[in-house]
N, CA, C and O of each residue as an XYZ file, in Angstrom:
372
protein
N      10.059    -36.490     -4.739
C       9.493    -34.798     -4.400
C       8.637    -34.628     -5.196
O       8.867    -34.815     -6.391
N       6.965    -34.078     -4.579
C       5.840    -33.674     -5.265
C       6.451    -31.974     -6.161
O       7.447    -31.251     -6.143
N       5.404    -32.017     -6.696
C       5.359    -30.686     -7.522
C       5.767    -29.636     -6.359
O       6.962    -29.342     -6.348
N       5.269    -29.269     -5.765
C       5.351    -28.313     -4.761
C       6.192    -28.446     -4.028
O       7.079    -27.612     -4.212
N       6.414    -29.256     -3.072
C       7.875    -29.812     -2.763
C       9.344    -29.113     -3.697
O      10.271    -28.484     -3.187
N       9.222    -29.365     -4.752
C      10.029    -28.936     -6.004
C       9.690    -27.338     -5.935
O      10.687    -26.618     -5.883
N       8.562    -26.761     -5.928
C       8.826    -25.308     -6.249
C       9.283    -24.848     -5.162
O       9.750    -23.710     -5.198
N       9.283    -25.615     -3.846
C       9.538    -24.815     -2.709
C      11.234    -24.687     -3.223
O      11.867    -23.776     -3.756
N      11.607    -26.125     -2.757
C      13.184    -26.028     -2.759
C      14.067    -25.027     -3.627
O      15.039    -24.366     -3.260
N      13.355    -25.111     -5.105
C      13.768    -24.279     -5.905
C      13.863    -22.765     -5.821
O      14.462    -21.961     -6.535
N      12.912    -22.565     -4.477
C      11.997    -21.324     -4.267
C      13.259    -20.767     -3.381
O      13.908    -19.746     -3.606
N      13.412    -21.588     -2.448
C      14.185    -21.327     -1.574
C      15.553    -21.192     -1.698
O      16.171    -20.365     -1.027
N      16.132    -21.993     -2.566
C      17.816    -21.999     -3.130
C      18.071    -20.149     -4.193
O      19.092    -19.519     -4.470
N      16.299    -19.836     -4.538
C      16.700    -18.363     -5.256
C      15.871    -17.369     -4.527
O      14.769    -17.184     -5.042
N      16.030    -16.948     -3.866
C      15.390    -16.084     -2.723
C      15.168    -14.666     -3.965
O      15.965    -13.979     -4.605
N      13.891    -14.709     -3.874
C      14.054    -13.116     -4.287
C      13.157    -11.665     -3.530
O      12.494    -11.692     -2.493
N      13.307    -10.957     -4.071
C      12.284    -10.024     -2.968
C      11.169     -9.601     -3.642
O      11.249     -9.280     -4.828
N       9.904     -9.551     -2.894
C       8.993     -9.381     -3.614
C       8.529     -7.458     -3.036
O       9.341     -7.079     -2.193
N       7.752     -6.682     -3.278
C       7.444     -5.092     -2.565
C       5.895     -5.612     -2.754
O       5.545     -6.138     -3.811
N       5.093     -5.446     -1.770
C       4.030     -5.733     -1.870
C       3.624     -4.059     -1.186
O       4.216     -3.481     -0.274
N       2.345     -3.541     -2.040
C       2.021     -2.116     -1.901
C       0.830     -2.052     -0.944
O       0.506     -0.973     -0.450
N       0.403     -2.785     -0.767
C      -0.529     -3.250      0.372
C      -0.371     -3.543      1.578
O      -1.213     -4.160      2.230
N       0.506     -3.220      1.934
C       0.911     -3.672      3.272
C       0.143     -3.673      4.304
O       0.448     -4.319      5.307
N      -1.100     -2.868      4.214
C      -1.544     -2.867      6.264
C      -3.254     -3.650      5.661
O      -4.326     -3.648      6.266
N      -2.964     -4.173      4.453
C      -4.409     -5.429      4.116
C      -4.340     -6.377      4.905
O      -3.165     -6.675      5.118
N      -5.273     -7.180      5.602
C      -5.490     -8.543      6.061
C      -4.808     -9.622      5.265
O      -3.922    -10.357      5.699
N      -5.483     -9.642      3.658
C      -4.648    -10.999      2.848
C      -3.199    -10.970      2.572
O      -2.448    -11.909      2.310
N      -2.926     -9.573      2.693
C      -1.186     -9.289      1.899
C      -0.574     -9.758      2.927
O       0.437    -10.423      2.699
N      -1.049     -9.528      4.513
C       0.081     -9.357      5.617
C      -0.032    -10.876      5.942
O       0.964    -11.509      6.291
N      -1.646    -11.634      5.786
C      -1.717    -13.049      6.208
C      -0.505    -13.567      5.034
O       0.189    -14.355      5.677
N      -0.043    -13.496      3.869
C       0.279    -13.899      2.595
C       1.650    -13.758      3.189
O       2.235    -14.835      3.300
N       2.396    -12.563      3.651
C       3.587    -12.308      3.721
C       3.801    -13.356      5.155
O       4.712    -14.182      5.206
N       2.770    -13.146      6.304
C       3.209    -14.021      7.245
C       3.592    -15.386      7.094
O       4.496    -15.973      7.688
N       2.622    -15.930      6.032
C       3.245    -17.714      5.440
C       4.305    -17.834      4.431
O       4.740    -18.970      4.241
N       4.814    -16.833      3.730
C       5.992    -16.373      2.985
C       7.139    -16.642      3.907
O       7.842    -17.653      3.912
N       7.230    -15.602      4.683
C       8.350    -15.618      5.813
C       8.422    -16.938      6.593
O       9.484    -17.540      6.750
N       7.529    -17.259      6.959
C       7.591    -18.738      7.974
C       8.293    -19.694      7.175
O       9.205    -20.467      7.470
N       7.600    -19.457      5.953
C       8.210    -21.040      5.022
C       9.504    -20.680      4.332
O      10.106    -21.571      3.733
N      10.073    -19.223      4.369
C      11.479    -18.825      3.540
C      11.212    -19.467      2.695
O      11.403    -20.678      2.578
N      10.494    -18.395      1.634
C      10.086    -18.772      0.092
C      10.446    -16.822     -0.386
O      10.289    -16.512     -1.567
N      10.663    -16.293      0.106
C      10.961    -14.865     -0.530
C      11.540    -14.050      0.816
O      11.634    -14.323      2.013
N      11.865    -12.941      0.000
C      12.407    -11.459      1.362
C      10.879    -10.512      0.895
O      10.415    -10.238     -0.212
N      10.522    -10.276      1.963
C       9.471     -9.065      1.368
C       9.590     -7.787      2.139
O      10.108     -7.475      3.212
N       8.840     -7.085      1.087
C       9.339     -5.233      1.653
C       7.612     -4.916      1.509
O       7.043     -4.908      0.417
N       6.933     -4.667      2.794
C       5.938     -3.894      2.873
C       5.524     -2.200      2.678
O       6.222     -1.262      3.063
N       4.542     -2.126      2.157
C       4.661     -0.368      2.164
C       3.577     -0.223      2.382
O       2.550     -0.549      1.787
N       3.869      0.524      3.681
C       2.579      0.946      4.425
C       3.412      1.684      6.032
O       4.630      1.705      6.207
N       2.655      2.071      6.747
C       3.052      2.865      8.269
C       3.888      1.456      9.230
O       3.409      0.322      9.242
N       4.488      1.634      9.575
C       5.262      0.708     10.544
C       4.253      0.097     11.249
O       3.682     -0.974     11.041
N       4.035      1.352     12.563
C       3.390      1.078     13.490
C       2.236      0.367     13.474
O       1.828     -0.309     14.419
N       1.408      0.573     11.865
C       0.112      0.469     11.919
C       0.257     -1.476     11.642
O      -0.251     -2.344     12.351
N       1.200     -1.690     10.262
C       1.204     -2.313     10.407
C       1.496     -3.320     11.251
O       0.834     -4.358     11.273
N       2.858     -3.025     12.276
C       3.323     -4.184     13.213
C       1.889     -4.448     14.210
O       1.697     -5.535     14.753
N       1.010     -3.371     14.338
C      -0.450     -3.699     15.401
C      -1.546     -4.695     14.902
O      -2.355     -5.434     15.462
N      -1.233     -4.405     13.639
C      -1.993     -5.518     12.544
C      -1.633     -6.543     12.877
O      -2.336     -7.276     13.572
N      -0.406     -6.872     12.455
C       0.298     -8.146     12.869
C       0.453     -9.067     14.111
O       0.672    -10.279     14.119
N       0.291     -8.225     15.154
C       0.049     -8.225     16.467
C      -1.434     -8.826     17.068
O      -1.522     -9.754     17.872
N      -2.677     -8.002     16.429
C      -3.552     -8.094     16.232
C      -4.259    -10.252     16.022
O      -4.902    -11.201     16.472
N      -3.273     -9.600     14.827
C      -3.927    -11.298     14.016
C      -3.124    -12.215     14.459
O      -3.273    -13.391     14.126
N      -2.041    -11.767     15.373
C      -0.992    -13.215     15.509
C      -0.328    -13.600     14.560
O      -0.341    -14.773     14.188
N       0.376    -12.658     13.996
C       0.998    -12.992     12.811
C       2.530    -12.664     13.551
O       2.818    -11.666     14.213
N       3.180    -13.534     13.301
C       4.723    -13.774     14.258
C       5.924    -13.422     13.358
O       7.042    -13.248     13.843
N       5.647    -13.308     11.895
C       6.512    -13.378     11.033
C       6.651    -12.266     10.501
O       7.719    -12.159      9.898
N       5.887    -11.236     10.474
C       5.824     -9.754      9.793
C       7.247     -9.193     10.323
O       8.129     -9.040      9.478
N       7.503     -8.898     11.588
C       8.275     -8.151     11.809
C       9.921     -8.844     11.289
O      10.995     -8.510     11.790
N       9.748     -9.786     10.257
C      10.848    -10.198      9.338
C      10.889     -9.283      8.105
O      11.915     -8.882      7.557
N       9.563     -8.998      7.733
C       9.781     -7.972      6.930
C      10.037     -6.606      6.727
O       9.445     -5.720      7.342
N      11.019     -6.387      5.767
C      11.023     -4.701      5.642
C      10.297     -4.086      5.321
O       9.614     -4.223      4.306
N      10.243     -3.000      6.334
C       8.554     -2.164      6.306
C       8.747     -0.458      6.010
O       8.928      0.336      6.934
N       8.686     -0.106      4.763
C       9.184      1.292      4.066
C       7.738      2.040      4.261
O       6.781      1.615      3.613
N       7.587      3.058      5.076
C       6.515      4.077      4.903
C       6.612      4.837      4.049
O       7.285      5.783      4.456
N       6.106      5.059      2.378
C       6.295      5.884      1.628
C       5.635      7.124      1.532
O       5.460      7.687      0.452
N       5.109      7.759      3.064
C       4.508      8.867      3.089
C       5.629      9.352      3.827
O       5.969     10.505      3.561
N       6.338      8.681      4.771
C       7.358      9.677      5.647
C       8.534      9.069      4.506
O       8.880      8.102      5.185
N       8.881      9.025      3.994
C      10.452      7.858      3.551
C      11.338      9.108      3.435
O      10.841     10.211      3.209
N      12.693      8.914      3.596
C      13.696     10.230      2.876
C      13.953     10.343      1.478
O      14.333     11.323      0.837
N      13.725      9.349      1.161
C      13.632      9.636     -0.677
C      12.743      9.762     -1.634
O      12.887      9.856     -2.853
N      11.396      9.754     -0.671
C      10.226     10.002     -1.536
C       9.908     11.061     -2.760
O       9.414     10.837     -3.865
N      10.371     12.308     -2.167
C      10.512     13.456     -3.500
C      11.547     12.606     -4.190
O      10.936     12.363     -5.230
N      12.553     12.074     -4.292
C      13.261     11.957     -5.287
C      13.107     10.388     -5.915
O      14.063      9.845     -6.469
N      11.739      9.698     -5.755
C      10.988      8.724     -6.723
C      10.307      9.308     -7.128
O      10.200      9.021     -8.320
N       9.309     10.511     -6.685
C       8.369     10.880     -7.139
C       8.296     11.757     -8.553
O       7.357     12.030     -9.301
N       9.971     12.132     -8.581
C      10.757     13.023     -9.785
C      10.858     12.154    -10.800
O      10.619     12.522    -11.950
N      11.280     10.700    -10.465
C      11.844      9.691    -11.152
C      10.718      9.234    -11.773
O      10.542      9.195    -12.991
N       9.908      8.865    -10.863
C       8.514      8.408    -12.031
C       8.240      9.444    -12.662
O       7.898      9.318    -13.838
N       8.306     10.681    -12.100
C       7.475     11.639    -13.171
C       8.101     11.779    -14.508
O       7.425     11.885    -15.531
N       9.520     11.778    -14.493
C      10.701     11.250    -15.508
C       9.910     10.529    -16.449
O       9.527     10.827    -17.581
N       9.756      9.569    -15.780
C      10.196      7.813    -16.660
C       8.434      7.990    -17.471
O       8.158      7.397    -18.513
N       7.466      8.875    -16.756
C       6.147      8.637    -17.266
C       5.809     10.033    -18.281
O       4.678     10.158    -18.750
N       6.579     10.761    -18.486
C       6.166     12.137    -19.067
C       5.743     11.678    -20.661
O       4.725     11.841    -21.334
N       7.194     10.953    -20.933
C       6.738     10.534    -22.401
C       5.696     10.161    -22.975
O       5.405     10.352    -24.156
N       5.034      9.570    -22.107
C       3.930      8.772    -21.927
C       2.037      9.163    -21.691
O       0.982      8.539    -21.582
N       2.530     10.611    -21.710
C       1.372     11.192    -21.726
C       1.041     11.907    -23.400
O      -0.014     12.504    -23.619
């Protein structure tokens, strides 16, 4: 087994969750589609659900619907996470 096959095998055994903030960018979606096709990780894309799925369709990225898509602008816990981040960062100012 070659190096890349060994890495893929180990990755598939220990699936990690990856959050990608640039969920509507072409390179991000292309990489996400490949990762999901290979089964290398669980992906969370941040961005508008409808726009992401439209771009995926336009670029024939058939695996994008397997990702979890979170729209941070309209997410129900947006204010909670903003407050949490504020509290974590206020001592660094």
